[in-house]
N, C-alpha and C positions, 0 to 999 in steps of 0.2 A: 460542626458536626455536619459531616459530608451528608450531602444530597446520592439518595437513591435512585439510579435509574440506569440507562444506556446514554454512553458517554458521545457526542461526537467528536470528528475534528472544526478545522478553519471551511471544510467544501461539505461541510453535514453529514457526513460519513457517520457510519455507526462507530466505534472505535475497541477493539478490544483491548481489555486494563493488564499488558503486560509485564505487570510489576503481580499483580494474585498472584496466588500459591493457585495448583493446578497442578491436573495428573496427563500424561502426553493422550491420554484421551481426550478432557478436556480439549483440550489446543488445539485434538485434531478435529475434534466438532465442533470448536469454535471459527474454524479457518475454511468448512465446510458451511458453516453457516452466514456467512458472512459478507454480506453485499454493497460495497461502496454506493454512494449515491453518484452518480456518473452527471457531467460537470461537463457540459458546450465550451470551449474557450476557441479558437483561436492562435493559432502559433505555428512562426513561420520559422520552417525547415530548409534548411539543403535539400534543394531538388532531388544531388545521389541518394540524401539518404533516405526519402518519400518514395522514387523508382526504386532501392533496395528491400526495401515491406514489403511493394507493394507486387514487386514478382517474386516474391515468397508466400504470401499468405494472400488470400480472401480478404481477409478479415487483419488486415494491418493496422490499423486503430487501435484493435484492443492488441495486438502482438506490439506493438509500439509502446503502448501501457503498460504492457508486461513488463518492459524493458526497464521503464521509469520507474515501478513500482518496487521490481529488483533491487536497482542501485539505491531507491530511497531507504529501502529496511538494509540494508548494507549499512548506509551512513550513520543511521540510528541505531544501529547495532556497534559498530563503528565505537561512535558516541559513549554510548555505553557502557565502553569497554575499561574506555578511558576515563570514564568520571572517577573522581576520589571516592572511596567509601566512606558512608556516613555508621 
């Protein structure tokens, strides 16, 4: 029997179960309420990449996070599409 409650990913962020049936409104509401837990990390990036983000955004770390999240979600979506149907 599955436990009910909030799911969390490896970083401790609350995760919305994308497999559960929901309407588009529910999905939009879930996205609006989603607040991932932030984790402080040290990462080495190319200096030109950091300079580019800093030149375009006051909140460059948030901008980098958005790009990484978009990439992650795309990869997860691609993986689901290529998974064999059960």
